[in-house]
N, C-alpha and C positions, 0 to 999 in steps of 0.2 A: 504645408504649414502644420497640420495636425501631428505628423510624424516628428518634425523638428520639435515641436512642443513636448511631445512624449519623451524625446531623447533628452531634452533638458531637464525635465522631471526626473528621468532615470539617473542622470548625473548628479543631480541635487540630493535625491534619496539615497543613493546607493554609495556615494563617494565622499559626502561631507557631514553626515549625521553620526552621532556617537555610536550607534549600533550599526552603521554602515561600513565601508570599507575604505581604508586609506591606501592610495595608489603608491607602489614602490616600483622603481625601474630596475631593482636588483634581480637578476635572472636567477632560477632555481638551479639545482645541481645539475640539470640536464642541458641548460643553457638555451632551451628552446621557447619558453614563454616566460614573459615577466608575470610575477606573482602579485595578487592583490592581498596584502596583509591585513589582519584585524587589529584594531587599535586596543590597547591594554583595557580600556574602560568598557568593552563590548559585555553585553549581558552574560552573566554566569549561568551556563546552562546546567550546572550541577546543583543549583540551589533548588530547595524542595518547598513547595507551597504548604500552607497549613491544611491539614486534612479538612475538607468541606463535604464530602459524600462518604458513605459506607458501601462496599461492594463486595461481591462474593462470585466465585468461579464454578461453573459447571462444565466439566469436560475438559480433558487434559491430552487429547490424542494427537496433538501436533505441538512441536517445541515452540511454535510461535506464541503459545499461551504466556511464555515468560516475557517477551517484549511487550505484549499486550498489557500484562499486569504492571510492568514497569512504567509504561506510559501513563497509566492512570494514577500510579502512586506519585510520579513526577507531578502530575497535574493537581494533586491534593486529594486523592482517594485513599480511604483507610480500608485495606484488605481484612476482611473478618472471617470468611468461610470458604470452604471448597468441597465439591463433591465429584468423585469419578468412580466408576464401576471397576476401573483397573486399580487393584491394590498397590502394585509396584509403582505406578504413575502418581498415585495419591502421596505414597511414602516420600517419593523424590520431591515432589512439590512442597509438602509440609516441612521437609528438611531445610529447604531453601527458604521457606516462609513460615516459620514456626507460629507466628501470630494468626494464621488461617486456621480456624477450627474445623476439624474434619466432620462433615455432616454425614448422617446415615442414608440419606435420599435427597433426590432433587426436590422432593416436595418440602423438606425442612428448610431449604434455602428460598424456594418460591414463596413460602408462606410466612417468611420472616419479614415483617413490616418495617423493620429498621433498615433494610437493605434498599437502596435506591437503584443501583446498577448490577446486571450480571453480566460477567464476561466469560466467553466460551471459545474453546478451540477442539471441540468434539469431533468424531467421525463426521465428514461433511454432509452426509445424508440426514445426520441428526441436528444439524445446526439450526435450521429453520424452525423445526419443531420446538426446540429449547426456546429460541427467541420469541416465538409466537405465544408459548406459555408464560414466558417473562412479562410480556406486554400485557396479557390477560390478568397477570397477577399484580399489575400496577407498577412494573419496574422498566427501566431502560435497558438496553441490550447493546452489548458490543461484541462482535464476532470476528474471528479469523476469516480470511478468504479461502475458498468460495463460501460467502455466508449464506448462500442459496443454491441449490443445485438442479431445480427444475422449474419450468414455468408455472406450474400448479403450485409449487411452494411460494413462488415469488407472488401470485395473485393473492394467496391467502395472507402472506406477510403484509402486503398492501393493504388489504382489507382490515386486518386487525390493527395495524399502525393507525390508519384513518379513523378507526372508531375509538381507540384508546388515547391517541395524540402522544404515544410513547416514541422514544427514539430507538430505531433500529440501525445502528452504525456498523459498517463492515471496515475493519482496519486494512486498508490498501496500503500495506506497509512500504511498497517500493516508492511510493511518493511520500507518504506521512511520516516514515521513520528512516528517511534518507536525507542527510543534511544537504547534499548538492542539489537534490530535486526540491527540496523547499526553498533553497536560495534561488534556484531558477525561477520558481513561481512568483517570488518577489521581484526579480528582475524583469520577467516578461510583463508582470503587471504594470511595471513602472515604464514600459516602452523601449527596453534595451535592444530589442530586435525587430521592432515595429509590429505589424500584425502577423499573428501566427497563421501559417497556411497549412502545415501538416506535421503530425508526430509520427515517428518511427520507433516502436518499443520492441526491444528484444529481451526475451526472458529464458535464457538457457539454464539448465539445471543438471546437476550430476545425479546419476541414478542411485548409488550405494545400495545395491540390490539387498545385501545381507542384513541391512538395518531397517528395511521397509516392512510394515506390518501386511497382513493379508488384504485388507481393505484398500490399501494403496493401489493394487492392481486390477480392481473392480470398478469399471467405469459407473456402475450402478450406485457405487457407493461414494465416489469422489467426483462424478459429473462429466468426466472428459477433461482433455488436456486445455482446451479453450476456455471451458468453464472454470477450470481450477486456476492455473498459473496465469491464464490470459486475462483475468478479471483485473489484475493490476494495470494491464496496459489500456484496457477500455477506460479506466478511471482516469489514467493520466491524458488520454486523448480529449475526454470531456473536459478536464480541468484546464489544460493549457490552450486548447482551441476556444474555450468558453462556450462550447455547444450544449444547447438545453434540448435539442432534438436530434436524433441521429438514426442511421440505418445500416445494416450490414450489407456490403455491396456483393462480397463473395467470401468463402472459407472453405478450408480443407484440412483434414485430419488423416493421420496414418499410424500404422504401427510398423515402422521399417525394420527394427533391429531385434525385437522381443518377441518372436512367435511362440516362445514358451508361456507367454501371458497373452492369450487371445483377447482378453477383455480390457487391455490396456493400450494406450496411445503415447507414442513418444515423440510426435511432430504435429504441429498445427500452425496455421497462419490465417489471417483474415484482413480484408479491406473494409474501412468504415467510412462512411460520409456524414458529416453533421452540418448544422446550420452555422458552425464557426469555423470549420475547416475540415481536412481530410486526416486519415490515420491508417497506418500499417502496423500490424501486429504479428510477431513471430515468436513461438515458443517451442521448447524442445528439452529432451533429457539425454543430450550429447555431450555435455561437458566432459572433456577428456581429463584423465588423472594427473596430466602434467600441469594443469592449472592450479594455482596456490589458493584457490577458493572454490566454492560450489557453482558459481556460475558468472560469467562475464556479462551481467545485466548492464544493457545500455539503452539510452534514450536520446534521440536527436528531436529537437524542436526547431523547425524551419520557420523563419519569419521573412518579412518583405525587406528588412534591414539588416539581416545576419541570422546567426543560427547558434543554438547551444548543442554541445554533446555532454552527456552525463556518463561517466563510467561508475556505476554504482557501488561495486564491490572490489574492483582491482584496476590499476593503470598497469597495463602489461608493458609499458615503456620503463617501469620500475619505480615509481613514487610508491610510497608506502601507505597501506590502509585502503579505505574505500571512499566514497563520496567525492569523486573528482569532477570538477566542472570546467569546461572549456567554453570560452566565447569568441566568436569570430564576427566582426562587424566591419563597416566600411573603413575604419581606421587601423585596426590592429587585430592579433590573435593573442589571447591571453588565458592564463590559467588562473582559477580563482579558488583560493584557499577557503574551504568551507568547515574546517574543522571546529570552529566556535559558533557555527550556525545553530541557533535554538530549534528544537523540535516542539512545536506548539500544539500538536494534535491532543495529547492527554490533557493538558489544562483547558483547551478549548472544550473538549467533551465534557470534562467536569463542570465547567461553567454552564454548558448548555443543559445538563442535568438539573443544576440548581436554578438557572434563570429561564428555562424553557425557550432557548434561542437555537439558532442553527450555525454557530461561528464555526465548528469543526467541519462540517459537510452538511449541505442541504440534504433533506431526505429524499428528494426527487433525484438528486445526483446519485446518491447512494444506490438507489434501486435502478436507476437507468444504466449505470455502469454494469451492474449484473445482469440486466435484461439484455444488453447488447452481447455480453458474453454468452448467455444462454441461447440466444438466437443464432449467433455465430456457431456455436456447438451443434444446435438442432439442424441447421441448413448446410452444414459442412459436407463436402463431397469427400469421397475416399481416395486417398493418395496411395497409389501402388506403384513401387519401384521395383522393377525386375532386377534380380541378381544375376 
């Protein structure tokens, strides 16, 4: 009875509201799945909120910094300053964001009392120290993943966060900045597939050796493959299963194909078990050049009454773009168009900074996802494949 009520709630929420989906029986160009189309009155994802906080950036070592900044600006943040040790990275950033004043040091930004939030995508080993200093200086902090690369850093970040009550937010972008994954979250919450049993997260990446900086190949500086790109998958596992407690069952890592970089890992996987479900994670650096994107990121969410599959970056069957969502339940298989799905993380984070709430992500969730990635990395057995 509970499942049936959840399904009725799902239908009511997702198919009849103005921001929901209107059902169309017209097949897409592939003829395989009926498409759910957005109504014209759907929320305008391009509208910009009035600025309500001031923020600055420290560290530009990963290109994710641009999507991080855009998320905060969409949410109502005013970008006012930036600091980076690398003059070329700083020049590229200020060319794109001329409103950002170039600071002479981290200290100049940390001691600016008009700034409420610091955003960072520095070298992974430096991210937690920047965040800890930000909190000690009375500022909230948002960082690219991996936001923390050792259990010692995590313990210190937790300690300082508890003392200061400041926000330490890691932007797990594979969930927070992917429209199909955001939509799947809404539908799972509404009971579309019943109770979630397991998530299977795949995070393949392309190497592009020539464009990678030296630190990219040094595990001591990036944390290892599960700590790094696997952090996304643990975040999704916790979110979709609703787990608040979890343990790593097993994990393994290896350097299968790049012996010239002995401190690098190109493969990792892990099994995790939580109080809300189970999860499997696989990450790698083997995306072939024939794929039209950097990685065929996938997420399968298994429920008692159906399942979702998300193709985050590409549909290899030919649909254009990313954020592809497929739903299979007891009645049908359908493709859901997520092109107009809002991305709420930036606005939620800005509101949390202003109102001292946890609407974007609870602090415990943020730290637990990273703790699982760190423990999976720490306990991983060595995978050796004979050639």
